[in-house]
C-alpha positions as CSV (number, residue, x, y, z in Angstrom):
1,M,0.6,188.3,216.4
2,K,-1.9,186.8,213.9
3,K,-3.3,189.5,211.5
4,I,-6.9,190.2,210.7
5,D,-7.6,189.1,207.2
6,S,-11.3,189.6,206.2
7,I,-12.5,193.2,205.8
8,N,-15.7,192.2,207.6
9,S,-13.5,191.4,210.8
10,F,-12.2,195.0,211.0
11,S,-14.1,196.9,213.7
12,L,-12.4,200.4,213.9
13,I,-14.5,203.1,212.3
14,S,-13.6,206.5,210.9
15,H,-17.0,208.2,210.8
16,T,-20.5,207.6,212.0
17,E,-23.9,208.1,210.3
18,P,-23.5,205.7,208.8
19,D,-20.6,203.9,210.4
20,R,-17.7,203.6,208.0
21,K,-14.8,201.2,208.7
22,L,-11.5,203.1,208.9
23,I,-9.7,200.7,206.5
24,V,-12.5,201.3,203.9
25,H,-12.2,205.1,204.5
26,L,-8.4,205.1,203.9
27,R,-8.8,203.1,200.8
28,E,-11.5,205.5,199.4
29,V,-9.4,208.5,200.2
30,Y,-6.4,207.1,198.3
31,K,-8.6,206.0,195.4
32,K,-9.9,209.5,195.1
33,A,-6.6,211.2,195.5
34,K,-4.9,209.0,193.0
35,K,-7.8,209.8,190.5
36,K,-7.3,213.5,190.9
37,F,-3.5,213.1,190.7
38,D,-3.9,211.3,187.3
39,E,-6.0,214.2,186.0
40,L,-3.5,216.9,186.9
41,D,-0.6,218.2,184.9
42,I,2.0,218.7,187.6
43,N,5.4,220.2,186.9
44,F,7.5,217.8,188.8
45,K,10.8,219.5,187.8
46,L,9.6,222.7,189.4
47,L,8.9,220.9,192.6
48,N,12.2,219.1,192.4
49,I,10.6,215.7,192.8
50,S,10.0,212.8,190.5
51,K,6.6,211.5,189.5
52,D,7.3,208.2,191.4
53,E,8.4,210.0,194.6
54,F,5.2,212.0,194.4
55,K,3.1,208.9,194.1
56,Q,4.8,207.4,197.1
57,L,4.1,210.6,199.1
58,L,0.5,210.6,198.0
59,K,0.0,207.0,199.1
60,I,1.7,207.4,202.5
61,A,-0.2,210.6,203.3
62,C,-3.6,209.1,202.3
63,Y,-3.1,205.8,204.2
64,C,-1.6,207.5,207.3
65,H,-3.7,210.7,207.6
66,D,-6.2,209.2,210.1
67,F,-3.8,206.8,212.0
68,G,-4.8,208.6,215.2
69,K,-8.4,207.5,214.8
70,T,-7.3,204.0,215.8
71,S,-7.1,205.1,219.5
72,I,-9.6,203.9,221.9
73,Y,-10.1,207.6,222.8
74,F,-11.2,208.5,219.3
75,Q,-13.4,205.3,218.9
76,N,-15.1,206.2,222.2
77,K,-15.7,209.8,220.9
78,L,-17.7,208.3,218.0
79,K,-20.0,206.6,220.4
80,K,-20.3,209.1,223.2
81,D,-22.1,212.5,223.3
82,N,-20.8,214.3,226.3
83,L,-16.9,214.2,226.5
84,S,-14.8,215.7,229.2
85,I,-12.1,218.1,228.4
86,K,-9.5,215.4,228.9
87,E,-11.4,213.0,226.6
88,K,-11.7,215.6,223.9
89,K,-8.0,216.3,224.0
90,L,-7.1,212.5,223.9
91,S,-9.4,211.9,220.9
92,E,-7.4,214.4,218.7
93,H,-5.8,212.6,215.9
94,G,-3.9,215.1,213.6
95,L,-0.5,215.5,215.1
96,I,0.1,211.9,216.0
97,S,-1.0,210.9,212.5
98,A,1.5,213.4,211.0
99,F,4.3,211.9,213.0
100,F,3.3,208.5,212.0
101,G,3.2,209.4,208.3
102,Y,6.7,211.1,208.6
103,F,8.0,207.9,210.4
104,V,6.6,205.6,207.7
105,A,8.0,207.7,204.9
106,I,11.6,207.7,206.4
107,N,11.7,204.3,208.1
108,E,9.6,202.1,205.8
109,F,10.0,203.8,202.5
110,Q,13.5,205.2,203.0
111,L,12.6,208.6,201.8
112,D,14.7,211.5,202.7
113,E,13.7,214.1,205.3
114,R,12.7,216.8,202.8
115,L,10.2,214.4,201.1
116,A,9.0,213.0,204.3
117,S,8.3,216.5,205.6
118,F,5.7,216.9,202.8
119,V,3.9,214.0,204.3
120,F,4.1,215.5,207.8
121,M,2.7,218.9,206.7
122,A,-0.1,217.5,204.5
123,I,-1.4,215.3,207.4
124,R,-0.9,217.9,210.1
125,Y,-2.6,220.7,208.4
126,H,-5.4,219.0,206.6
127,H,-7.7,219.6,209.6
128,L,-5.8,222.4,211.3
129,N,-6.6,226.1,211.4
130,L,-3.3,227.7,210.3
131,D,-4.0,230.7,212.5
132,N,-3.2,228.6,215.5
133,S,-0.7,226.1,214.0
134,E,2.3,227.4,216.0
135,E,0.4,227.0,219.3
136,M,-0.6,223.5,218.3
137,Q,3.1,222.4,217.9
138,K,4.4,223.4,221.3
139,V,6.3,220.7,222.9
140,D,3.6,220.3,225.6
141,E,1.7,218.5,222.8
142,L,4.1,215.7,222.9
143,E,2.9,214.5,226.3
144,K,-0.6,214.2,224.8
145,I,0.7,212.3,221.8
146,L,2.3,209.7,224.2
147,E,-0.9,209.3,226.0
148,I,-2.9,209.1,222.8
149,F,-0.5,206.3,221.6
150,K,-1.3,204.3,224.8
151,G,-4.9,204.2,223.5
152,I,-3.7,203.1,220.0
153,K,-1.8,200.2,221.5
154,K,-5.0,198.8,222.9
155,N,-6.0,198.3,219.3
156,S,-2.5,197.2,218.1
157,K,-3.7,194.0,216.5
158,E,-6.1,195.7,214.1
159,V,-3.7,198.6,213.6
160,D,-1.0,196.3,212.5
161,S,-3.4,194.4,210.3
162,I,-4.6,197.6,208.6
163,Y,-1.1,198.8,207.8
164,Y,0.0,195.4,206.7
165,K,-3.0,195.2,204.3
166,L,-2.6,198.7,203.0
167,L,1.3,199.2,202.9
168,K,2.7,195.7,203.7
169,L,4.2,197.1,206.9
170,E,5.3,194.7,209.6
171,N,4.8,195.2,213.4
172,I,4.3,199.0,212.8
173,T,2.8,199.7,216.2
174,E,5.9,198.4,218.0
175,K,8.3,200.2,215.7
176,F,6.4,203.5,216.1
177,E,6.4,203.2,219.8
178,K,10.3,203.0,219.8
179,F,10.4,206.0,217.7
180,L,8.1,208.0,219.9
181,N,10.1,207.0,223.1
182,E,13.4,208.0,221.3
183,Y,11.9,211.3,220.2
184,K,10.7,212.1,223.8
185,N,14.1,211.5,225.2
186,R,15.7,213.7,222.7
187,V,13.2,216.5,223.2
188,F,13.6,216.7,226.8
189,M,17.3,216.3,226.7
190,E,17.7,219.2,224.3
191,D,14.9,221.3,226.1
192,I,13.3,222.5,222.8
193,D,10.1,224.5,222.8
194,Y,8.5,223.3,219.5
195,I,7.8,219.9,218.0
196,D,9.7,219.6,214.7
197,P,10.1,216.2,212.8
198,Y,13.6,217.4,211.6
199,F,14.8,217.5,215.1
200,F,14.8,213.6,215.2
201,R,17.3,211.6,213.2
202,F,15.6,208.3,212.5
203,K,17.1,204.9,213.1
204,D,16.0,201.6,211.6
205,Y,13.6,200.0,214.1
């Protein structure tokens, strides 16, 4: 699939008033986060992580945190005032973005599960009320994630182009779909109650 090259050719947006292109927003978030990181005096030894590893986590989390906004459901939400209950649910982007970030950390950057879990948690909880965090990770949410992903596939050309441009990832939509299907099969075979990234052992897709 031919990738989109020019920034002006990207159409997905992250916010309105004014409209802001998603790819521009992701770059701005990373730029600000990196600036803040450079100003901090972090004790990496205490965290049991190297500076280079932390930089990788920061980049992945910033670029993947709004992945779910690429769905047609979220894009429609930005243009529509009155949403049905179903439309509101499918326009959510936090959990699928957290799984995507975790997947990218493990599969594309070859980070271990401990480090990748930092990405998952950073993305999952940056918009979440911690009082209901357990409720939000019941396995029922997985069906919603799979439905949201169908809406992301509708924009797969631009999604692949965004993540190639930002992180040099190839065919990332297709790879992530394989992961989600494998994860779904494992979850229902094992009959677990809560979504947990550690439950899945990643393969190379």
